[in-house]
Structures are given as structure tokens and as C-alpha cells.
C-alpha positions as CSV (number, residue, x, y, z in Angstrom):
1,M,79.5,150.1,155.0
2,S,81.5,148.9,152.1
3,T,79.9,148.7,148.6
4,P,80.2,146.6,145.7
5,W,81.5,149.5,143.8
6,D,84.1,150.2,146.8
7,E,85.7,146.9,146.0
8,M,85.8,147.4,142.6
9,A,87.4,150.3,143.1
10,S,90.1,148.9,145.5
11,V,91.1,145.9,143.0
12,W,91.4,148.3,140.2
13,L,93.4,151.1,142.1
14,D,95.8,148.7,144.0
15,A,97.1,146.8,140.7
16,D,97.9,148.4,137.3
17,R,95.6,146.5,135.1
18,Q,94.7,146.1,131.4
19,R,96.9,149.1,130.6
20,L,97.0,148.6,126.7
21,W,93.3,148.0,126.6
22,R,92.6,151.2,128.9
23,R,94.7,153.3,126.5
24,H,92.7,151.8,123.2
25,S,89.7,152.5,125.0
26,D,90.6,156.2,125.8
27,R,91.8,156.6,122.4
28,I,88.6,155.5,120.6
29,N,86.4,157.3,123.1
30,V,88.7,160.4,122.7
31,G,87.9,160.1,119.0
32,L,84.3,159.8,119.3
33,V,83.9,162.9,121.5
34,D,86.3,164.8,119.0
35,G,84.3,163.8,116.3
36,W,80.6,164.0,117.5
37,L,80.9,167.1,120.0
38,P,82.8,170.0,117.8
39,G,83.3,173.3,119.1
40,P,83.3,174.9,122.5
41,L,81.8,172.4,125.2
42,G,80.9,174.9,127.5
43,D,80.0,173.2,131.2
44,V,80.3,169.5,130.7
45,L,79.2,166.7,132.8
46,K,80.8,163.3,133.3
47,T,78.9,160.5,134.1
48,D,81.7,158.8,136.0
49,L,85.5,158.9,136.8
50,F,86.5,155.4,136.7
51,D,88.8,155.7,133.3
52,E,89.8,158.7,134.7
53,A,90.9,157.1,138.2
54,V,92.8,154.3,136.5
55,A,93.7,155.4,132.8
56,G,94.0,158.6,131.0
57,G,90.3,159.0,130.4
58,L,88.2,161.6,128.8
59,V,88.4,164.4,130.8
60,P,92.1,165.7,129.6
61,A,90.4,165.7,126.2
62,L,87.3,167.9,127.3
63,E,89.1,170.4,129.6
64,P,90.5,172.4,126.6
65,R,87.1,173.0,125.2
66,A,85.4,173.3,128.4
67,T,84.2,176.2,130.7
68,S,84.3,173.8,133.7
69,V,84.2,169.8,134.1
70,T,82.1,168.3,136.4
71,G,82.6,164.1,137.3
72,I,80.5,162.1,139.1
73,D,81.0,158.7,140.9
74,L,79.3,156.4,143.5
75,S,83.0,155.3,144.9
76,P,84.4,157.8,146.8
77,A,87.9,155.9,146.3
78,I,87.2,156.3,142.3
79,L,86.6,160.2,143.2
80,E,89.8,160.8,144.7
81,A,92.0,158.8,142.8
82,A,90.6,160.8,139.5
83,S,91.0,164.0,141.6
84,A,94.6,163.2,142.1
85,R,95.3,162.3,138.2
86,V,93.2,165.4,137.0
87,P,93.2,167.8,139.3
88,G,91.2,170.2,137.3
89,V,88.2,168.1,137.3
90,R,85.2,168.9,140.2
91,A,84.7,165.6,141.5
92,V,81.1,165.1,142.9
93,E,79.8,161.9,144.8
94,A,76.8,161.3,143.2
95,D,74.1,158.8,141.9
96,V,73.2,159.6,138.0
97,R,69.7,158.5,138.9
98,A,69.4,161.4,141.0
99,L,71.6,164.0,140.2
100,P,72.5,166.7,142.7
101,F,72.4,169.8,140.4
102,A,69.9,172.1,139.2
103,D,67.7,172.0,135.9
104,A,69.6,172.7,132.7
105,S,73.0,173.2,134.5
106,F,75.3,171.7,131.4
107,D,75.5,172.5,128.1
108,T,77.5,168.9,127.5
109,I,77.1,165.5,129.1
110,V,79.5,162.7,128.3
111,S,77.9,159.2,129.6
112,N,80.4,156.4,128.5
113,S,79.3,153.3,129.5
114,T,78.3,154.5,132.9
115,L,74.4,153.1,132.9
116,D,75.1,149.6,131.4
117,H,75.9,148.8,135.0
118,F,72.5,149.4,136.5
119,D,70.2,146.0,136.8
120,S,67.6,147.0,134.7
121,A,66.3,149.2,131.7
122,V,64.0,151.1,133.8
123,E,67.3,152.5,135.8
124,I,68.6,153.3,132.2
125,E,66.0,155.2,131.6
126,T,65.7,156.9,134.9
127,S,69.0,158.1,134.5
128,L,68.5,159.4,130.9
129,R,65.7,161.2,132.2
130,E,68.0,162.9,134.8
131,L,70.8,163.8,132.1
132,A,68.0,165.3,129.9
133,R,66.8,167.5,133.0
134,V,70.1,168.8,133.9
135,L,71.1,169.5,130.0
136,K,70.5,173.2,129.0
137,P,68.1,173.9,126.3
138,G,70.4,173.2,122.8
139,G,72.9,171.0,124.9
140,R,74.1,167.4,123.7
141,L,74.4,164.3,125.5
142,L,76.5,161.7,124.1
143,V,75.9,158.1,125.6
144,T,77.5,155.0,125.2
145,L,76.2,151.4,126.6
146,D,77.2,147.6,125.9
147,N,76.2,146.3,122.9
148,P,73.9,143.4,123.6
149,L,74.5,142.2,120.0
150,N,77.9,141.7,120.5
151,P,78.4,138.0,121.5
152,V,80.8,138.7,124.5
153,V,78.6,141.0,125.7
154,A,75.9,138.8,125.5
155,L,77.5,136.1,127.3
156,G,78.3,138.2,130.0
157,K,74.4,139.4,130.1
158,A,73.6,135.6,130.0
159,L,75.7,134.8,133.1
160,R,74.5,138.0,134.6
161,G,73.3,137.4,138.6
162,R,73.7,133.5,137.8
163,V,77.7,133.3,138.3
164,L,79.8,136.7,137.7
165,N,77.8,139.2,139.7
166,R,77.3,136.8,142.5
167,T,81.0,135.9,142.8
168,W,81.8,139.6,142.0
169,A,79.6,141.0,145.3
170,R,80.5,138.0,147.6
171,A,84.2,137.9,146.9
172,G,85.2,141.3,147.1
173,G,85.6,141.6,143.2
174,V,86.6,138.5,142.4
175,T,85.6,138.1,138.7
176,A,87.9,141.5,138.3
177,R,90.9,140.1,139.7
178,V,91.1,137.4,137.4
179,G,90.3,139.9,134.5
180,F,87.1,138.6,133.0
181,T,85.2,141.7,134.0
182,P,86.7,144.7,135.9
183,Y,82.8,145.7,136.9
184,Y,79.2,144.6,137.9
185,V,77.6,143.3,134.8
186,G,74.2,144.8,134.3
187,A,71.4,145.5,132.0
188,T,71.6,147.3,128.7
189,L,69.7,148.7,125.8
190,G,70.4,148.1,122.0
191,R,70.8,150.6,119.2
192,R,67.3,151.1,118.5
193,A,66.3,150.7,122.2
194,L,68.7,153.7,123.2
195,G,67.5,155.8,120.4
196,E,63.6,155.2,121.4
197,T,64.4,155.6,124.9
198,L,66.4,159.0,124.3
199,A,63.4,160.2,122.4
200,H,60.9,159.4,125.4
201,T,63.1,161.5,127.9
202,G,62.5,164.7,125.1
203,L,66.1,164.5,123.5
204,A,66.5,164.2,119.7
205,V,68.6,161.5,118.7
206,T,70.9,162.9,115.7
207,R,73.4,160.3,115.5
208,T,74.0,156.5,116.5
209,A,76.8,153.8,116.0
210,C,78.6,150.9,117.3
211,V,82.1,151.3,118.5
212,V,85.2,149.6,119.7
213,H,85.5,146.5,117.5
214,A,88.6,145.4,118.7
215,P,88.0,141.9,120.4
216,R,88.2,142.9,124.3
217,V,89.1,139.5,125.8
218,V,91.5,138.3,123.2
219,A,93.0,141.9,123.6
220,V,93.2,142.0,127.4
221,V,94.8,138.5,127.5
222,I,97.4,139.2,124.8
223,G,97.8,143.0,125.8
224,S,98.8,141.5,129.6
225,G,102.2,139.8,128.2
226,V,102.8,142.6,125.6
227,E,103.0,144.9,128.7
228,R,106.0,143.2,129.8
229,R,107.4,143.8,126.6
230,G,109.4,147.1,125.4
231,P,107.9,150.2,123.8
232,R,108.1,148.8,120.3
233,T,106.5,145.7,120.8
234,Q,103.6,147.7,122.9
235,S,103.2,150.2,120.0
236,A,102.6,147.6,117.3
237,F,100.0,145.8,119.4
238,L,98.0,149.4,119.8
239,R,98.2,149.8,116.3
240,A,96.7,146.3,115.7
241,L,94.0,146.8,117.9
242,A,93.6,150.3,115.9
243,A,92.8,148.3,112.5
244,C,90.6,146.1,114.1
245,E,88.8,149.6,114.4
246,R,88.0,149.3,110.4
247,L,85.2,147.2,110.9
248,G,83.3,149.9,112.0
249,V,82.6,150.5,108.6
250,L,81.2,146.7,107.6
251,P,77.5,145.6,108.0
252,S,79.0,143.4,110.7
253,A,79.5,146.6,112.9
254,A,76.2,146.1,114.6
255,V,78.0,142.5,115.8
256,T,81.5,143.2,116.3
257,G,81.1,146.8,118.3
258,H,81.4,146.5,122.0
259,F,79.3,149.5,122.7
260,V,76.5,151.2,121.2
261,A,76.7,155.1,120.7
262,A,74.2,157.9,120.4
263,L,74.2,161.6,120.0
264,A,71.2,163.3,121.2
265,T,70.4,167.0,121.5
266,K,67.8,168.7,123.7
267,S,65.4,171.3,122.0
268,A,66.6,175.0,122.6
269,D,62.6,176.0,123.1
């Protein structure tokens, strides 16, 4: 039986969408990994493979410093597409809320905007407990979630279940087709709540931030036109998006950031 995630995968894999925004997003995520996870990464788990299926993703940046990279996803279509684009990844069909891995299996876990597609904060905490379980003592978890203080995110959350998700589920991903949101909009946690939840799972939070400050909706709309222009125009547009990330040093970063990010470690004892 087809699931909403299969419908979403079909929409995105059949059309090359939001290419410039995906490139910008990948660049920010790679920078976050490089800055927050220095040194060898050991055995790595990535909690979804959507980015790798539709764009560059993080796996190519993880592989040179990793012993192995395992990626999970609920959609077989996403797994197939990601495996074709990134042959070195071990792609496993799995639910992050009930991982099919033994305790202490991974040295590093990267979860970028995976857990904010569930219906409740309880499911987010369940997922974080599973990630803590499969993390080795001394291991590191980098997680990002939608920032509920960002006005665009807040609007999406307010509409969740009433307009966007109902239409998305019933019409086979129609909201992805029009470009408002490429995925099911779920619950999330703010910066403080994410830190507290990670602490409840037994992980020690060492760093938090708000990231991706370029305005997504505006960037996607303008980017769709720029994608039809030449490389010079596209490069200038990407530089403009990168300049927006300077907002991250201002007090307003807690509002302009599209995602909250946290780095946590598991006790070596």
C-alpha cells in the first residue's frame, strides 16, 4: 500500500525541484558537520536519505572521515534513489522510532530535519531515545529540527492538520507540487526544549544554535526563475543566500533561523 512518504518521494524524484535552494541547504549542513564534528567520525548513522536522493546531501561529506555510513529511510523509493547517487552508503529501510540496530552501534549520528515530521513531541523524544541507545559511549549526535520561533515555520505548524497535511495526504503530495512545503509538516521542539529532551535521554548537550537564515519561501520562489538563467547568475544568487547566513551572529538569530541545531554526546562511562 502506498504511503504519504512514497507519494512525496514520487513528486520529488520525478521533477528536479528547488535545485539552488537544495545546494544552499547542503552547503549549510556540510558546514555544520565540519564545524561541530571535527576529526574521524567512525561508524556513522544518518537518519534519512531524502537529501541524498534529490540533491547532494551530506553523505559525500561524511564518507571521507567515516569508517562506514549507514542511512535509513521509510521510503523504498528514496533509498533506491539515494543508493544510486551515493553508492557507498549502506541504505536500510527503517523507522527512527524503532531502529533495527544493536545498542552502541554507531560512533556518530547525524539527524538533519528528520524528527520534525512526526505528529507529536512524544515521537520526537522516542526517536531521540532510540538514537541515544544505538550511540556508542563517547559518541556524538548532531540533530536539527524546524525552529518554531521562525515565522514561516510557525505558520506551517499552525496550518498543520487543517490545510497542508490534509491536502498533502489526500491529493498525493499536492503541496509539494506547488512548492509550499516538500514534506509532511509535523511537530517540533524549540532550542531549549530540544536541549532538555536530549538531557532526558541521557545525552549531554555541548552546543546549540539556530541555522539557515536565508528566507526559504522567498529563496525558492526567486530561485525557480534563477534556475533558468546561466551559471553566473546562479552563482550570484547562491552568494546572496550565503550572505544571509551572517544573520546568525545577531540577537535575532533565534527568529531568523529556519532550524534549531544541537550537538550532544553520550557519556563514556
